[in-house]
C-alpha positions in Angstrom: 167.3 -55.9 125.1 165.1 -53.6 126.4 162.6 -55.1 129.6 160.1 -52.6 131.1 158.0 -53.2 134.3 154.7 -51.5 134.0 152.1 -50.9 136.7 149.5 -48.8 134.7 147.4 -46.2 137.0 144.3 -47.1 138.0 145.8 -50.6 139.3 147.6 -50.5 142.7 151.0 -51.7 142.3 151.5 -55.1 144.2 154.4 -55.4 146.3 154.9 -58.9 145.0 154.6 -58.6 141.5 154.8 -56.8 138.1 151.3 -56.2 136.4 153.1 -56.0 132.9 156.4 -56.8 131.4 157.6 -55.8 128.2 160.7 -57.1 126.4 162.1 -55.3 123.0 165.1 -55.9 120.8 167.0 -59.0 120.2 166.0 -61.2 123.2 166.0 -64.9 124.2 163.1 -66.2 125.8 163.6 -69.0 128.1 161.4 -71.3 129.8 162.3 -73.2 132.8 160.6 -76.6 133.9 158.4 -76.7 136.9 161.0 -77.2 139.8 160.2 -79.1 142.9 161.8 -80.1 145.9 163.5 -83.2 144.8 166.4 -85.1 145.8 168.7 -86.9 143.1 167.1 -90.0 144.3 163.6 -88.6 143.0 162.8 -88.6 146.9 161.0 -85.1 148.4 163.1 -82.6 150.2 161.8 -81.9 153.6 158.4 -83.4 153.5 155.9 -81.3 155.3 158.3 -78.2 155.6 157.1 -75.4 153.3 160.2 -73.1 153.9 162.5 -75.6 153.3 160.8 -76.8 150.2 160.5 -73.5 149.0 164.4 -72.6 149.7 165.2 -75.7 147.8 163.4 -74.9 144.8 164.3 -71.4 144.4 168.0 -72.1 145.1 167.7 -74.7 142.2 166.0 -72.3 140.0 168.9 -69.9 141.0 171.5 -72.6 139.6 169.8 -72.9 136.1 169.4 -69.0 135.9 173.2 -69.0 136.5 173.5 -71.6 133.9 172.0 -69.4 131.2 173.9 -66.2 132.2 170.8 -64.7 134.1 169.8 -63.4 137.2 166.2 -62.9 139.2 166.0 -59.6 137.5 165.9 -61.4 134.0 162.9 -63.4 135.2 159.4 -62.2 133.4 157.2 -64.4 135.0 156.8 -66.9 137.8 154.1 -69.6 138.4 153.7 -71.2 142.1 151.7 -74.1 142.6 151.2 -74.9 146.2 149.0 -77.6 148.2 148.3 -74.7 150.8 148.8 -71.3 149.5 148.5 -69.6 153.0 151.3 -72.1 154.7 153.6 -71.3 151.7 153.0 -67.6 151.8 153.8 -67.7 155.4 157.1 -69.6 154.8 158.0 -67.2 151.9 157.7 -64.3 154.2 159.5 -65.7 157.4 162.7 -63.4 158.4 164.9 -66.1 157.8 163.8 -67.2 154.3 166.2 -65.6 151.5 164.7 -63.0 149.4 165.0 -63.9 145.8 163.3 -60.8 144.1 164.4 -57.4 144.5 162.7 -54.2 142.9 162.5 -56.0 139.8 159.5 -58.5 140.2 158.3 -60.6 137.4 154.9 -61.1 136.6 153.1 -63.8 138.9 150.6 -66.3 139.3 149.9 -68.0 142.6 147.7 -71.5 142.2 146.4 -73.8 145.1 146.1 -77.4 144.0 145.2 -80.6 145.4 148.0 -82.6 144.3 151.6 -82.4 142.8 153.5 -85.3 140.9 154.8 -86.7 144.5 152.4 -87.0 147.5 155.4 -85.1 149.6 155.8 -82.2 147.3 154.1 -79.2 148.8 155.2 -76.8 146.2 156.4 -76.2 142.5 157.5 -73.2 140.4 157.8 -72.4 137.1 159.5 -69.4 135.7 160.3 -67.8 132.4 163.4 -65.4 131.9 164.5 -63.2 129.2 168.0 -62.7 128.2 169.7 -60.5 125.7 169.8 -62.6 122.6 
């Protein structure tokens, strides 16, 4: 599998995401359902706490990536929904928030919404990954 991240000349390279990702050769594309900060009893994890909900969601996505033999480097797309984009962005960059993506950043969309599936959910994240097929 050949994966290339492209940030074409004429558009600045964003520090948080890649502009284009191409995947060639034998590959399997894997879509992940939107992950919410949800406990097994379907209650919300850490109501009102953007950082705790973000870490919970990302840790659950990491478990799912590992289940298919993938890492964050295999993620080609991330879509983030947040009740407050500024509050989530601030929580994501707190010094004690783990960093999930290294130099190999996915394509990304960040969307502010008025409501999610549970009134206590502050965010939901979907990802797509490419693994050798």
